[in-house]
C-alpha positions as CSV (number, residue, x, y, z in Angstrom):
1,X,0.0,0.0,0.0
2,X,1.3,3.4,-1.0
3,X,0.8,5.9,1.8
4,X,3.4,8.6,0.7
5,X,0.6,11.2,0.3
6,X,-0.6,10.9,3.9
7,X,1.3,13.3,6.1
8,X,0.0,12.2,9.6
9,X,2.0,9.2,11.0
10,X,-0.9,7.8,13.0
11,X,-3.3,8.0,10.1
12,X,-0.7,6.3,7.8
13,X,-0.2,3.5,10.4
14,X,-4.0,3.0,10.6
15,X,-4.3,2.7,6.8
16,X,-1.4,0.3,6.6
17,X,-3.0,-2.0,9.3
18,X,-6.3,-2.0,7.4
19,X,-4.6,-2.9,4.2
20,X,-2.6,-5.7,5.9
21,X,-5.8,-7.2,7.3
22,X,-7.5,-7.0,3.8
23,X,-4.5,-8.6,2.0
24,X,-4.6,-12.2,1.1
25,X,-2.4,-14.4,3.4
26,X,1.0,-15.2,2.1
27,X,1.5,-18.8,1.1
28,X,3.6,-21.0,3.4
29,X,6.9,-22.4,2.2
30,X,6.6,-25.9,0.9
31,X,8.1,-28.7,3.0
32,X,10.9,-29.6,0.4
33,X,12.0,-26.0,-0.2
34,X,15.1,-24.5,1.5
35,X,14.4,-22.0,4.2
36,X,16.5,-19.2,2.6
37,X,15.3,-19.8,-0.9
38,X,13.2,-16.5,-0.9
39,X,16.2,-14.5,0.3
40,X,17.7,-11.9,-2.0
41,X,20.9,-13.4,-3.5
42,X,24.1,-11.5,-4.1
43,X,25.8,-11.9,-7.5
44,X,29.4,-11.3,-6.6
45,X,30.9,-10.2,-3.3
46,X,34.1,-8.1,-3.2
47,X,36.8,-9.3,-0.8
48,X,36.4,-7.8,2.7
49,X,33.0,-6.3,2.1
50,X,29.7,-6.9,4.1
51,X,27.2,-9.1,2.3
52,X,24.1,-7.0,3.1
């Protein structure tokens, strides 16, 4: 939900909560799928740098 136009923090929070309640539940991960399979992957890591 895009709430960039709403200036009031409390109002924005309220809108987001309502949207979260209305949204379809996210599907559970299948039994045979690795736990980190949905994680964002890094292409190439430079030596001595943080991953994320």
